[in-house]
gemmi code that builds the backbone of each chain (N, CA, C; Angstrom):
import gemmi

chains = {
    "A": [
        ("MET", (122.653, 145.944, 78.423), (122.120, 144.814, 77.673), (121.180, 143.978, 78.545)),
        ("ALA", (121.132, 144.363, 79.823), (120.302, 143.583, 80.744), (118.832, 143.723, 80.371)),
        ("SER", (118.187, 142.602, 80.215), (116.794, 142.609, 79.829), (115.893, 142.671, 81.057)),
        ("THR", (114.929, 143.588, 81.027), (113.987, 143.679, 82.134), (112.728, 142.895, 81.816)),
        ("ARG", (112.686, 142.338, 80.610), (111.517, 141.571, 80.198), (111.390, 140.343, 81.126)),
        ("SER", (110.181, 140.129, 81.634), (110.037, 138.977, 82.524), (110.002, 137.696, 81.705)),
        ("ARG", (110.851, 136.776, 82.093), (110.985, 135.525, 81.363), (110.274, 134.416, 82.132)),
        ("PRO", (109.714, 133.445, 81.429), (109.042, 132.354, 82.140), (110.044, 131.532, 82.949)),
        ("LEU", (109.626, 131.147, 84.134), (110.463, 130.304, 84.958), (110.247, 128.846, 84.560)),
        ("SER", (111.246, 128.045, 84.793), (111.090, 126.621, 84.559), (111.269, 125.896, 85.881)),
        ("PRO", (110.441, 124.972, 86.295), (109.246, 124.532, 85.570), (108.095, 125.528, 85.734)),
        ("HIS", (107.364, 125.707, 84.670), (106.233, 126.616, 84.683), (104.970, 125.803, 84.440)),
        ("LEU", (104.125, 125.712, 85.477), (103.006, 124.774, 85.422), (102.060, 125.048, 84.262)),
        ("SER", (101.881, 126.330, 83.897), (100.900, 126.620, 82.859), (101.466, 126.409, 81.457)),
        ("ILE", (102.763, 126.177, 81.356), (103.362, 126.005, 80.040), (103.615, 124.533, 79.704)),
        ("TRP", (103.655, 123.683, 80.762), (103.821, 122.250, 80.501), (102.675, 121.712, 79.679)),
        ("ARG", (103.003, 120.856, 78.735), (101.967, 120.173, 77.970), (101.735, 118.816, 78.616)),
        ("TRP", (100.448, 118.481, 78.823), (100.140, 117.195, 79.427), (100.576, 116.067, 78.509)),
        ("GLY", (101.206, 115.092, 79.091), (101.591, 113.897, 78.345), (101.608, 112.736, 79.310)),
        ("PRO", (101.660, 111.500, 78.794), (101.613, 110.333, 79.675), (102.739, 110.339, 80.712)),
        ("ASN", (103.944, 110.746, 80.298), (105.077, 110.656, 81.223), (104.954, 111.619, 82.399)),
        ("MET", (104.541, 112.863, 82.096), (104.412, 113.795, 83.220), (103.174, 113.487, 84.068)),
        ("ALA", (102.156, 112.922, 83.413), (100.978, 112.507, 84.178), (101.350, 111.380, 85.139)),
        ("ALA", (102.195, 110.453, 84.671), (102.635, 109.348, 85.534), (103.408, 109.894, 86.717)),
        ("SER", (104.245, 110.897, 86.454), (105.054, 111.476, 87.509), (104.200, 112.135, 88.589)),
        ("ILE", (103.231, 112.960, 88.166), (102.431, 113.679, 89.157), (101.438, 112.736, 89.836)),
        ("LEU", (100.951, 111.725, 89.079), (100.054, 110.744, 89.692), (100.781, 109.930, 90.750)),
        ("HIS", (102.068, 109.661, 90.517), (102.867, 108.921, 91.496), (102.929, 109.710, 92.801)),
        ("ARG", (103.149, 111.009, 92.676), (103.187, 111.881, 93.850), (101.839, 111.945, 94.532)),
        ("ALA", (100.798, 112.236, 93.743), (99.463, 112.406, 94.317), (99.010, 111.122, 95.003)),
        ("SER", (99.241, 109.976, 94.352), (98.815, 108.713, 94.955), (99.644, 108.421, 96.204)),
        ("GLY", (100.906, 108.807, 96.192), (101.759, 108.609, 97.363), (101.264, 109.410, 98.554)),
        ("VAL", (100.884, 110.666, 98.303), (100.345, 111.504, 99.380), (99.022, 110.926, 99.879)),
        ("ALA", (98.165, 110.486, 98.943), (96.875, 109.900, 99.328), (97.079, 108.651, 100.185)),
        ("LEU", (98.052, 107.826, 99.801), (98.310, 106.595, 100.555), (98.888, 106.896, 101.925)),
        ("THR", (99.747, 107.899, 101.996), (100.364, 108.233, 103.278), (99.324, 108.799, 104.249)),
        ("ILE", (98.539, 109.755, 103.776), (97.549, 110.378, 104.651), (96.332, 109.468, 104.826)),
        ("GLY", (95.690, 109.105, 103.716), (94.458, 108.318, 103.789), (94.703, 106.847, 104.057)),
        ("GLY", (95.630, 106.258, 103.324), (95.867, 104.817, 103.421), (96.350, 104.403, 104.797)),
        ("LEU", (97.328, 105.115, 105.323), (97.869, 104.749, 106.635), (96.852, 105.017, 107.736)),
        ("ALA", (96.013, 106.055, 107.545), (94.965, 106.330, 108.524), (93.955, 105.186, 108.547)),
        ("VAL", (93.542, 104.728, 107.360), (92.577, 103.629, 107.294), (93.198, 102.341, 107.848)),
        ("LEU", (94.457, 102.089, 107.512), (95.157, 100.895, 108.021), (95.188, 100.902, 109.552)),
        ("THR", (95.531, 102.073, 110.114), (95.626, 102.196, 111.569), (94.258, 102.018, 112.226)),
        ("TRP", (93.243, 102.670, 111.635), (91.881, 102.553, 112.150), (91.411, 101.100, 112.081)),
        ("TRP", (91.716, 100.438, 110.970), (91.314, 99.049, 110.753), (91.918, 98.143, 111.832)),
        ("LEU", (93.241, 98.279, 112.050), (93.910, 97.461, 113.071), (93.337, 97.762, 114.453)),
        ("TRP", (93.109, 99.051, 114.725), (92.572, 99.452, 116.026), (91.186, 98.845, 116.235)),
        ("ALA", (90.377, 98.881, 115.161), (89.016, 98.356, 115.242), (89.025, 96.845, 115.458)),
        ("ILE", (89.917, 96.140, 114.768), (90.004, 94.687, 114.942), (90.372, 94.363, 116.392)),
        ("ALA", (91.298, 95.183, 116.952), (91.787, 94.922, 118.307), (90.762, 95.286, 119.367)),
        ("SER", (89.807, 96.181, 119.030), (88.979, 96.784, 120.071), (87.624, 96.128, 120.294)),
        ("GLY", (87.358, 95.038, 119.606), (86.105, 94.359, 119.881), (85.031, 94.587, 118.831)),
        ("PRO", (83.925, 93.825, 118.963), (82.874, 93.801, 117.935), (82.269, 95.159, 117.624)),
        ("ASP", (82.039, 95.983, 118.671), (81.393, 97.281, 118.426), (82.261, 98.185, 117.555)),
        ("ALA", (83.551, 98.252, 117.918), (84.470, 99.087, 117.152), (84.597, 98.582, 115.726)),
        ("TYR", (84.613, 97.256, 115.577), (84.747, 96.703, 114.230), (83.486, 96.962, 113.409)),
        ("ALA", (82.326, 96.907, 114.081), (81.060, 97.190, 113.388), (81.033, 98.639, 112.901)),
        ("THR", (81.559, 99.552, 113.729), (81.629, 100.962, 113.322), (82.500, 101.104, 112.085)),
        ("PHE", (83.634, 100.392, 112.083), (84.546, 100.459, 110.942), (83.888, 99.908, 109.681)),
        ("THR", (83.278, 98.719, 109.775), (82.676, 98.125, 108.575), (81.511, 98.971, 108.074)),
        ("ALA", (80.751, 99.575, 109.015), (79.653, 100.446, 108.589), (80.189, 101.631, 107.803)),
        ("ALA", (81.313, 102.182, 108.269), (81.893, 103.347, 107.591), (82.403, 102.978, 106.197)),
        ("VAL", (83.087, 101.828, 106.087), (83.656, 101.499, 104.771), (82.612, 100.921, 103.817)),
        ("GLN", (81.450, 100.510, 104.373), (80.403, 100.026, 103.468), (79.466, 101.145, 103.043)),
        ("HIS", (79.559, 102.279, 103.694), (78.834, 103.475, 103.265), (79.359, 103.859, 101.884)),
        ("PRO", (78.451, 104.300, 100.967), (78.914, 104.648, 99.611), (80.152, 105.550, 99.593)),
        ("LEU", (80.175, 106.522, 100.499), (81.309, 107.436, 100.545), (82.582, 106.705, 100.981)),
        ("GLY", (82.426, 105.824, 101.970), (83.553, 105.026, 102.445), (84.084, 104.114, 101.367)),
        ("LEU", (83.145, 103.559, 100.581), (83.519, 102.668, 99.485), (84.315, 103.424, 98.426)),
        ("VAL", (83.874, 104.667, 98.145), (84.591, 105.506, 97.177), (86.021, 105.750, 97.659)),
        ("VAL", (86.167, 106.026, 98.962), (87.495, 106.259, 99.534), (88.353, 104.997, 99.412)),
        ("LEU", (87.776, 103.844, 99.771), (88.533, 102.588, 99.721), (88.952, 102.226, 98.295)),
        ("VAL", (87.999, 102.394, 97.347), (88.337, 102.099, 95.951), (89.404, 103.077, 95.463)),
        ("GLY", (89.275, 104.343, 95.863), (90.274, 105.348, 95.505), (91.647, 105.001, 96.053)),
        ("LEU", (91.673, 104.514, 97.296), (92.951, 104.142, 97.910), (93.539, 102.908, 97.238)),
        ("THR", (92.669, 101.961, 96.855), (93.144, 100.773, 96.145), (93.759, 101.169, 94.811)),
        ("TRP", (93.060, 102.066, 94.110), (93.582, 102.546, 92.827), (94.908, 103.266, 93.046)),
        ("SER", (94.968, 104.114, 94.084), (96.221, 104.806, 94.404), (97.338, 103.813, 94.690)),
        ("PHE", (96.985, 102.751, 95.427), (97.967, 101.725, 95.775), (98.570, 101.097, 94.519)),
        ("PHE", (97.703, 100.678, 93.589), (98.203, 100.011, 92.384), (98.922, 101.003, 91.467)),
        ("GLN", (98.384, 102.242, 91.365), (99.046, 103.243, 90.529), (100.447, 103.545, 91.071)),
        ("HIS", (100.538, 103.722, 92.398), (101.823, 104.039, 93.028), (102.785, 102.858, 92.911)),
        ("LEU", (102.235, 101.655, 93.055), (103.063, 100.440, 92.943), (103.644, 100.308, 91.536)),
        ("LEU", (102.791, 100.531, 90.522), (103.249, 100.351, 89.139), (104.178, 101.480, 88.698)),
        ("THR", (103.820, 102.734, 89.004), (104.741, 103.828, 88.654), (106.017, 103.709, 89.489)),
        ("GLY", (105.890, 103.140, 90.697), (107.071, 102.926, 91.539), (108.037, 101.943, 90.888)),
        ("ILE", (107.491, 100.846, 90.357), (108.335, 99.871, 89.641), (108.978, 100.547, 88.433)),
        ("ARG", (108.171, 101.364, 87.721), (108.690, 102.074, 86.546), (109.832, 103.014, 86.950)),
        ("HIS", (109.659, 103.687, 88.100), (110.720, 104.594, 88.543), (111.970, 103.837, 88.968)),
        ("LEU", (111.787, 102.668, 89.567), (112.949, 101.852, 89.940), (113.728, 101.443, 88.688)),
        ("ILE", (112.983, 101.100, 87.634), (113.652, 100.747, 86.370), (114.381, 101.977, 85.815)),
        ("MET", (113.715, 103.149, 85.906), (114.331, 104.369, 85.391), (115.561, 104.765, 86.206)),
        ("ASP", (115.576, 104.371, 87.501), (116.745, 104.660, 88.338), (117.998, 103.963, 87.813)),
        ("THR", (117.803, 102.878, 87.054), (118.959, 102.179, 86.489), (119.424, 102.860, 85.203)),
        ("GLY", (118.691, 103.863, 84.753), (119.056, 104.569, 83.524), (118.324, 104.058, 82.298)),
        ("ALA", (117.428, 103.099, 82.521), (116.716, 102.507, 81.384), (115.407, 103.242, 81.098)),
        ("ILE", (114.776, 102.900, 80.041), (113.495, 103.394, 79.503), (113.327, 104.921, 79.546)),
        ("PHE", (114.386, 105.635, 79.192), (114.247, 107.083, 79.028), (113.964, 107.460, 77.578)),
        ("GLU", (114.069, 106.483, 76.663), (113.751, 106.769, 75.269), (112.277, 107.151, 75.192)),
        ("LEU", (111.980, 108.139, 74.343), (110.651, 108.760, 74.353), (109.511, 107.758, 74.240)),
        ("GLN", (109.617, 106.849, 73.262), (108.487, 105.970, 73.002), (108.226, 105.005, 74.154)),
        ("ILE", (109.280, 104.307, 74.602), (109.105, 103.330, 75.682), (108.721, 104.035, 76.982)),
        ("ASN", (109.210, 105.267, 77.148), (108.875, 106.036, 78.340), (107.376, 106.340, 78.375)),
        ("LYS", (106.847, 106.746, 77.213), (105.411, 107.033, 77.112), (104.593, 105.759, 77.262)),
        ("THR", (105.026, 104.721, 76.530), (104.271, 103.470, 76.551), (104.202, 102.897, 77.963)),
        ("SER", (105.341, 102.919, 78.670), (105.349, 102.350, 80.020), (104.469, 103.168, 80.958)),
        ("ALA", (104.415, 104.494, 80.728), (103.538, 105.334, 81.554), (102.082, 104.950, 81.329)),
        ("VAL", (101.704, 104.797, 80.060), (100.321, 104.426, 79.741), (99.994, 103.052, 80.331)),
        ("LEU", (100.987, 102.136, 80.283), (100.768, 100.793, 80.829), (100.473, 100.838, 82.334)),
        ("THR", (101.117, 101.767, 83.058), (100.835, 101.852, 84.500), (99.390, 102.313, 84.735)),
        ("PHE", (98.899, 103.235, 83.873), (97.506, 103.699, 84.030), (96.536, 102.542, 83.816)),
        ("ILE", (96.759, 101.816, 82.692), (95.863, 100.698, 82.370), (95.955, 99.631, 83.461)),
        ("GLY", (97.188, 99.296, 83.853), (97.392, 98.249, 84.852), (96.721, 98.579, 86.180)),
        ("ALA", (96.848, 99.833, 86.619), (96.275, 100.222, 87.911), (94.757, 100.089, 87.882)),
        ("ILE", (94.136, 100.509, 86.773), (92.673, 100.425, 86.683), (92.223, 98.970, 86.617)),
        ("VAL", (92.931, 98.171, 85.800), (92.563, 96.756, 85.669), (92.672, 96.042, 87.019)),
        ("LEU", (93.791, 96.251, 87.740), (93.995, 95.575, 89.026), (92.955, 96.016, 90.053)),
        ("THR", (92.617, 97.325, 90.041), (91.613, 97.830, 90.975), (90.254, 97.191, 90.708)),
        ("VAL", (89.874, 97.146, 89.429), (88.576, 96.560, 89.065), (88.547, 95.080, 89.435)),
        ("LEU", (89.633, 94.354, 89.115), (89.686, 92.922, 89.422), (89.558, 92.676, 90.922)),
        ("LEU", (90.309, 93.434, 91.706), (90.307, 93.228, 93.161), (88.921, 93.480, 93.744)),
        ("TRP", (88.284, 94.574, 93.299), (86.980, 94.904, 93.872), (85.879, 94.005, 93.366)),
        ("ALA", (86.044, 93.525, 92.133), (85.072, 92.549, 91.625), (85.128, 91.312, 92.513)),
        ("TYR", (86.346, 90.922, 92.894), (86.508, 89.745, 93.749), (85.954, 90.011, 95.143)),
        ("PHE", (86.324, 91.152, 95.751), (85.874, 91.472, 97.098), (84.349, 91.554, 97.167)),
        ("LEU", (83.748, 92.281, 96.238), (82.303, 92.474, 96.278), (81.580, 91.188, 95.933)),
        ("GLY", (82.231, 90.340, 95.143), (81.634, 89.058, 94.797), (81.661, 88.093, 95.958)),
        ("VAL", (82.747, 88.136, 96.754), (82.917, 87.171, 97.831), (82.287, 87.652, 99.138)),
        ("ALA", (82.541, 88.921, 99.457), (82.123, 89.427, 100.767), (80.619, 89.580, 100.862)),
        ("LYS", (79.966, 89.795, 99.726), (78.509, 89.994, 99.775), (77.768, 88.704, 99.475)),
    ],
    "B": [
        ("MET", (142.609, 123.609, 92.352), (143.126, 123.206, 93.668), (144.457, 123.916, 93.902)),
        ("SER", (144.513, 124.721, 94.924), (145.747, 125.469, 95.182), (146.736, 124.584, 95.930)),
        ("LEU", (148.009, 125.013, 95.893), (149.055, 124.250, 96.557), (148.775, 124.212, 98.057)),
        ("GLY", (148.918, 123.044, 98.659), (148.693, 122.929, 100.090), (147.246, 122.619, 100.450)),
        ("ASP", (146.403, 122.598, 99.450), (145.012, 122.227, 99.707), (144.884, 120.717, 99.535)),
        ("SER", (144.701, 120.040, 100.651), (144.708, 118.581, 100.578), (143.313, 117.982, 100.438)),
        ("SER", (142.283, 118.835, 100.318), (140.942, 118.265, 100.223), (140.738, 117.621, 98.853)),
        ("THR", (139.936, 116.595, 98.857), (139.684, 115.855, 97.616), (138.584, 116.546, 96.819)),
        ("PRO", (138.505, 116.254, 95.531), (137.429, 116.848, 94.727), (136.040, 116.557, 95.299)),
        ("ILE", (135.825, 115.315, 95.770), (134.498, 114.993, 96.311), (134.229, 115.791, 97.579)),
        ("GLY", (135.297, 116.022, 98.373), (135.151, 116.799, 99.604), (134.763, 118.231, 99.328)),
        ("LYS", (135.211, 118.743, 98.188), (134.890, 120.131, 97.836), (133.421, 120.317, 97.470)),
        ("VAL", (132.830, 119.301, 96.863), (131.457, 119.468, 96.369), (130.405, 118.896, 97.311)),
        ("ARG", (130.850, 118.070, 98.265), (129.893, 117.429, 99.166), (129.107, 118.486, 99.945)),
        ("GLY", (127.779, 118.328, 99.959), (126.950, 119.239, 100.739), (126.626, 120.538, 100.029)),
        ("LEU", (127.078, 120.681, 98.769), (126.834, 121.946, 98.059), (125.576, 121.918, 97.203)),
        ("GLY", (124.949, 120.757, 97.052), (123.716, 120.690, 96.272), (122.618, 121.464, 96.958)),
        ("SER", (121.534, 121.707, 96.244), (120.473, 122.548, 96.796), (119.883, 121.951, 98.065)),
        ("ALA", (119.915, 120.621, 98.165), (119.363, 119.985, 99.364), (120.456, 119.720, 100.399)),
        ("HIS", (121.734, 119.972, 100.053), (122.900, 119.813, 100.919), (123.257, 118.371, 101.237)),
        ("HIS", (122.271, 117.534, 101.354), (122.518, 116.113, 101.598), (121.294, 115.394, 101.045)),
        ("GLY", (121.223, 114.130, 101.233), (120.010, 113.471, 100.768), (120.243, 112.170, 100.030)),
        ("GLY", (121.507, 111.842, 99.781), (121.786, 110.579, 99.097), (121.218, 109.389, 99.852)),
        ("GLU", (121.391, 109.418, 101.159), (120.908, 108.311, 101.975), (119.384, 108.257, 101.988)),
        ("HIS", (118.776, 109.454, 102.071), (117.318, 109.540, 102.055), (116.768, 108.958, 100.755)),
        ("TRP", (117.425, 109.322, 99.666), (117.015, 108.844, 98.341), (117.078, 107.318, 98.280)),
        ("LEU", (118.195, 106.787, 98.771), (118.393, 105.341, 98.714), (117.420, 104.615, 99.646)),
        ("THR", (117.194, 105.187, 100.841), (116.249, 104.584, 101.792), (114.866, 104.477, 101.167)),
        ("GLU", (114.477, 105.538, 100.450), (113.175, 105.532, 99.792), (113.068, 104.361, 98.810)),
        ("ARG", (114.148, 104.124, 98.074), (114.138, 103.014, 97.095), (114.100, 101.664, 97.788)),
        ("VAL", (114.921, 101.514, 98.825), (114.983, 100.219, 99.511), (113.650, 99.913, 100.190)),
        ("THR", (113.048, 100.926, 100.861), (111.753, 100.682, 101.494), (110.676, 100.418, 100.439)),
        ("SER", (110.842, 101.003, 99.251), (109.838, 100.759, 98.207), (109.877, 99.307, 97.745)),
        ("ILE", (111.080, 98.731, 97.680), (111.195, 97.320, 97.292), (110.575, 96.436, 98.376)),
        ("ALA", (110.835, 96.785, 99.648), (110.236, 96.034, 100.751), (108.717, 96.118, 100.695)),
        ("LEU", (108.198, 97.323, 100.407), (106.743, 97.506, 100.369), (106.116, 96.825, 99.164)),
        ("LEU", (106.891, 96.674, 98.099), (106.406, 95.926, 96.934), (106.106, 94.499, 97.366)),
        ("LEU", (107.066, 93.885, 98.093), (106.879, 92.514, 98.571), (105.752, 92.448, 99.607)),
        ("LEU", (105.786, 93.366, 100.593), (104.801, 93.338, 101.668), (103.405, 93.688, 101.146)),
        ("GLY", (103.334, 94.582, 100.155), (102.049, 94.954, 99.574), (101.417, 93.778, 98.843)),
        ("VAL", (102.240, 93.049, 98.097), (101.734, 91.853, 97.412), (101.287, 90.827, 98.452)),
        ("TRP", (102.062, 90.706, 99.540), (101.668, 89.796, 100.627), (100.306, 90.186, 101.208)),
        ("LEU", (100.110, 91.495, 101.455), (98.867, 91.963, 102.066), (97.665, 91.670, 101.171)),
        ("ILE", (97.793, 92.029, 99.879), (96.686, 91.803, 98.941), (96.400, 90.301, 98.824)),
        ("ALA", (97.477, 89.499, 98.681), (97.304, 88.055, 98.547), (96.646, 87.471, 99.795)),
        ("SER", (97.063, 87.961, 100.974), (96.486, 87.458, 102.224), (94.998, 87.771, 102.304)),
        ("LEU", (94.632, 89.009, 101.961), (93.229, 89.400, 102.022), (92.397, 88.580, 101.044)),
        ("LEU", (93.012, 88.265, 99.877), (92.289, 87.477, 98.885), (92.113, 86.035, 99.346)),
        ("MET", (93.102, 85.526, 100.117), (93.058, 84.117, 100.500), (92.265, 83.855, 101.774)),
        ("LEU", (91.979, 84.913, 102.545), (91.168, 84.717, 103.743), (89.758, 84.310, 103.313)),
        ("PRO", (89.185, 83.319, 104.009), (87.848, 82.848, 103.613), (86.789, 83.931, 103.775)),
        ("LYS", (86.911, 84.726, 104.843), (85.969, 85.823, 105.083), (86.757, 87.003, 105.625)),
        ("LEU", (86.131, 88.180, 105.607), (86.818, 89.344, 106.153), (86.137, 89.834, 107.431)),
        ("ASP", (85.541, 88.887, 108.187), (84.931, 89.285, 109.454), (86.002, 89.362, 110.540)),
        ("GLN", (85.605, 89.926, 111.671), (86.575, 90.212, 112.725), (87.280, 88.958, 113.234)),
        ("ARG", (86.534, 87.871, 113.405), (87.095, 86.640, 113.949), (88.204, 86.099, 113.053)),
        ("THR", (87.917, 86.071, 111.743), (88.908, 85.584, 110.778), (90.157, 86.466, 110.801)),
        ("LEU", (89.943, 87.797, 110.872), (91.079, 88.727, 110.852), (91.927, 88.578, 112.114)),
        ("ILE", (91.267, 88.354, 113.259), (92.018, 88.172, 114.507), (92.866, 86.905, 114.428)),
        ("GLU", (92.261, 85.821, 113.919), (93.020, 84.565, 113.782), (94.225, 84.765, 112.867)),
        ("TRP", (94.002, 85.519, 111.792), (95.070, 85.785, 110.817), (96.219, 86.571, 111.463)),
        ("LEU", (95.867, 87.642, 112.196), (96.905, 88.514, 112.767), (97.405, 88.012, 114.125)),
        ("HIS", (96.761, 86.976, 114.665), (97.232, 86.384, 115.910), (98.414, 85.455, 115.622)),
        ("ALA", (98.376, 84.826, 114.463), (99.460, 83.905, 114.082), (100.689, 84.709, 113.659)),
        ("PRO", (101.885, 84.196, 113.994), (103.122, 84.894, 113.600), (103.204, 85.138, 112.087)),
        ("SER", (102.658, 84.207, 111.301), (102.718, 84.342, 109.842), (101.923, 85.550, 109.354)),
        ("GLY", (100.971, 86.012, 110.180), (100.235, 87.218, 109.819), (100.771, 88.438, 110.538)),
        ("ALA", (101.075, 88.265, 111.844), (101.464, 89.402, 112.676), (102.813, 89.994, 112.258)),
        ("ILE", (103.780, 89.131, 111.957), (105.134, 89.647, 111.661), (105.171, 90.442, 110.359)),
        ("PRO", (104.649, 89.898, 109.244), (104.631, 90.726, 108.021), (103.811, 92.003, 108.197)),
        ("MET", (102.711, 91.923, 108.977), (101.903, 93.131, 109.174), (102.683, 94.180, 109.967)),
        ("ALA", (103.446, 93.727, 110.989), (104.274, 94.670, 111.749), (105.300, 95.329, 110.820)),
        ("LEU", (105.898, 94.531, 109.946), (106.867, 95.074, 108.986), (106.182, 96.053, 108.040)),
        ("PHE", (104.973, 95.696, 107.584), (104.234, 96.564, 106.675), (103.955, 97.917, 107.332)),
        ("VAL", (103.563, 97.892, 108.610), (103.279, 99.131, 109.337), (104.544, 99.986, 109.453)),
        ("VAL", (105.639, 99.367, 109.927), (106.871, 100.131, 110.160), (107.434, 100.684, 108.848)),
        ("VAL", (107.573, 99.806, 107.851), (108.149, 100.239, 106.578), (107.189, 101.187, 105.853)),
        ("GLY", (105.891, 100.937, 105.980), (104.901, 101.803, 105.338), (104.952, 103.225, 105.879)),
        ("PHE", (104.982, 103.356, 107.205), (105.056, 104.697, 107.793), (106.379, 105.373, 107.455)),
        ("ARG", (107.462, 104.603, 107.430), (108.767, 105.186, 107.111), (108.796, 105.692, 105.656)),
        ("HIS", (108.304, 104.849, 104.750), (108.296, 105.208, 103.334), (107.366, 106.407, 103.085)),
        ("GLY", (106.206, 106.412, 103.768), (105.280, 107.536, 103.642), (105.914, 108.832, 104.131)),
        ("LEU", (106.615, 108.737, 105.253), (107.289, 109.917, 105.809), (108.380, 110.412, 104.856)),
        ("ASP", (109.177, 109.491, 104.335), (110.231, 109.878, 103.385), (109.638, 110.541, 102.148)),
        ("GLY", (108.522, 109.984, 101.669), (107.874, 110.549, 100.491), (107.315, 111.932, 100.758)),
        ("MET", (106.673, 112.098, 101.918), (106.104, 113.408, 102.256), (107.207, 114.461, 102.368)),
        ("LYS", (108.382, 114.050, 102.848), (109.494, 114.997, 102.957), (109.910, 115.522, 101.579)),
        ("VAL", (109.919, 114.627, 100.595), (110.268, 115.055, 99.237), (109.262, 116.080, 98.728)),
        ("VAL", (107.970, 115.768, 98.947), (106.913, 116.668, 98.476), (107.006, 118.020, 99.192)),
        ("ILE", (107.172, 117.977, 100.520), (107.254, 119.218, 101.301), (108.487, 120.030, 100.893)),
        ("ASP", (109.642, 119.363, 100.784), (110.871, 120.063, 100.404), (110.736, 120.714, 99.027)),
        ("ASP", (109.933, 120.080, 98.152), (109.753, 120.624, 96.805), (108.826, 121.837, 96.784)),
        ("TYR", (107.777, 121.810, 97.599), (106.725, 122.808, 97.431), (106.695, 123.886, 98.504)),
        ("VAL", (107.311, 123.639, 99.658), (107.283, 124.659, 100.717), (108.597, 125.441, 100.677)),
        ("ASP", (108.494, 126.690, 100.272), (109.669, 127.523, 100.017), (110.313, 128.051, 101.291)),
        ("ASN", (109.452, 128.512, 102.202), (109.913, 129.175, 103.412), (110.590, 128.185, 104.360)),
        ("ASP", (111.794, 128.516, 104.824), (112.571, 127.606, 105.664), (111.827, 127.196, 106.932)),
        ("GLY", (111.225, 128.189, 107.595), (110.526, 127.906, 108.844), (109.314, 127.028, 108.631)),
        ("ALA", (108.536, 127.366, 107.601), (107.333, 126.587, 107.310), (107.708, 125.158, 106.912)),
        ("ARG", (108.799, 125.046, 106.148), (109.238, 123.718, 105.709), (109.636, 122.874, 106.914)),
        ("PHE", (110.364, 123.496, 107.848), (110.758, 122.779, 109.058), (109.529, 122.337, 109.842)),
        ("ALA", (108.546, 123.259, 109.953), (107.334, 122.950, 110.714), (106.565, 121.802, 110.068)),
        ("TRP", (106.425, 121.852, 108.749), (105.716, 120.785, 108.037), (106.417, 119.436, 108.225)),
        ("ASN", (107.741, 119.453, 108.049), (108.482, 118.197, 108.176), (108.420, 117.653, 109.599)),
        ("ALA", (108.482, 118.563, 110.588), (108.397, 118.126, 111.985), (107.012, 117.549, 112.265)),
        ("ALA", (105.963, 118.230, 111.749), (104.595, 117.756, 111.957), (104.425, 116.363, 111.358)),
        ("MET", (104.978, 116.160, 110.143), (104.880, 114.863, 109.484), (105.611, 113.784, 110.282)),
        ("LEU", (106.775, 114.143, 110.832), (107.539, 113.183, 111.628), (106.734, 112.747, 112.848)),
        ("PHE", (106.138, 113.732, 113.554), (105.352, 113.404, 114.741), (104.161, 112.528, 114.368)),
        ("LEU", (103.457, 112.923, 113.267), (102.291, 112.170, 112.816), (102.664, 110.733, 112.480)),
        ("ALA", (103.789, 110.584, 111.767), (104.187, 109.250, 111.319), (104.576, 108.373, 112.508)),
        ("VAL", (105.328, 108.939, 113.451), (105.753, 108.150, 114.606), (104.550, 107.800, 115.480)),
        ("ALA", (103.666, 108.790, 115.699), (102.473, 108.537, 116.507), (101.570, 107.515, 115.819)),
        ("GLY", (101.338, 107.706, 114.524), (100.479, 106.779, 113.775), (101.047, 105.375, 113.785)),
        ("GLY", (102.351, 105.257, 113.570), (102.998, 103.947, 113.584), (102.883, 103.292, 114.953)),
        ("ALA", (103.029, 104.083, 115.999), (102.926, 103.541, 117.355), (101.509, 103.035, 117.632)),
        ("ILE", (100.511, 103.814, 117.194), (99.111, 103.406, 117.403), (98.828, 102.098, 116.661)),
        ("ALA", (99.268, 102.042, 115.391), (99.022, 100.847, 114.584), (99.728, 99.629, 115.185)),
        ("LEU", (100.972, 99.811, 115.633), (101.721, 98.686, 116.212), (101.103, 98.234, 117.532)),
        ("PHE", (100.624, 99.212, 118.324), (99.997, 98.863, 119.598), (98.736, 98.023, 119.351)),
        ("ALA", (97.939, 98.471, 118.364), (96.725, 97.725, 118.020), (97.088, 96.320, 117.547)),
        ("LEU", (98.099, 96.230, 116.710), (98.528, 94.924, 116.203), (99.019, 94.036, 117.343)),
        ("GLY", (99.734, 94.652, 118.291), (100.223, 93.909, 119.455), (99.076, 93.337, 120.276)),
        ("ARG", (98.010, 94.135, 120.438), (96.850, 93.642, 121.188), (96.233, 92.432, 120.493)),
        ("ILE", (96.216, 92.479, 119.150), (95.642, 91.349, 118.409), (96.572, 90.136, 118.499)),
        ("ALA", (97.865, 90.398, 118.281), (98.818, 89.290, 118.199), (99.016, 88.598, 119.540)),
        ("PHE", (99.041, 89.386, 120.627), (99.346, 88.811, 121.940), (98.098, 88.581, 122.778)),
        ("GLY", (96.962, 89.037, 122.263), (95.717, 88.857, 122.998), (95.145, 87.465, 122.787)),
        ("ALA", (94.027, 87.204, 123.457), (93.367, 85.918, 123.284), (92.543, 85.958, 122.001)),
        ("VAL", (92.432, 84.821, 121.343), (91.555, 84.736, 120.178), (90.129, 84.605, 120.691)),
        ("ALA", (89.315, 85.623, 120.372), (87.945, 85.656, 120.915), (87.121, 84.471, 120.422)),
    ],
}
model = gemmi.Model(1)
for chain_id, residues in chains.items():
    chain = gemmi.Chain(chain_id)
    for i, (resn, *xyz) in enumerate(residues, 1):
        res = gemmi.Residue()
        res.name, res.seqid = resn, gemmi.SeqId(i, " ")
        for name, pos in zip(("N", "CA", "C"), xyz):
            atom = gemmi.Atom()
            atom.name, atom.element = name, gemmi.Element(name[0])
            atom.pos, atom.b_iso = gemmi.Position(*pos), 0.0
            res.add_atom(atom)
        chain.add_residue(res)
    model.add_chain(chain)
structure = gemmi.Structure()
structure.add_model(model)
structure.setup_entities()
C-alpha cells in the first residue's frame, strides 16, 4: 500500500499563496537580516567616523549623501520601522492574541502602511532640516 | 512510566525538540526586542531633536552621559539581538550540521568584533575631548 508517488513537502515555497500575514512574516525576517548586516555596519561606521575626525566624517557623509548611499539609508530606515512594527505585532501574537484571520490580516497590512508612512515622515524631516 | 522510573514527565521530553533547546534563546530575543523598541525610539527622537547632524553636534551629544550611555546600550543590545535573529535564520535554512555550525560561529565572531569596534569608537567620543 506504500505510495511511491512524490508528495509535496510542507512548507512548500511554490505552493504558498501570498497574503498579508505571510508577507509580514517574511518581511520581518528580511528586514531583520538587512538591519543586522547593513544597519549595524552603518552604525559602526558612523560611530567610527564621528570618533576619527573631520576627514573620516566627511568620507562618511559623502557616502551617505551619494544617491546610492541615500537609497541604502532610506532602505534601512524602512527596514527599521517595518521590523519594529512587525516586531510589536509578533510580541502581541506571543500572548496568543490576534490570530483570528481578519485581525491578523488587518494588523499585517497596518504594519506595511505604518512603516512606509514613518519612513516618509522621517526623511521628509531630515531632508527638510539638513539641507 | 515504568515502575522504578523516577524521572518526571518534563524530564522525559526536555531536549527532545528538533532544536533540543532554545527556550532561553527565544525569550532573550523577546526581551532584547523590548529594550530595542525603547532604545530605537530614543535614537530616532534624539536624531530628530539635535539642531544639526554635523560632527561637532554629534560629538557633543555622544560625549554627554545622556547620549553615550543609551548609545552604548543600543550597540550592545542591538548586536546581541541581531546575532540571536541571525541564528534563527541560519538554523532554519542551513541544513548541513557543519555548515550551520560554521555560519553561526562566523556570525558570533562578526557580532562580537563589530560590537567591540562600535563600543571602542563610542568610548573615544565619550571619553575624548570635545573638539
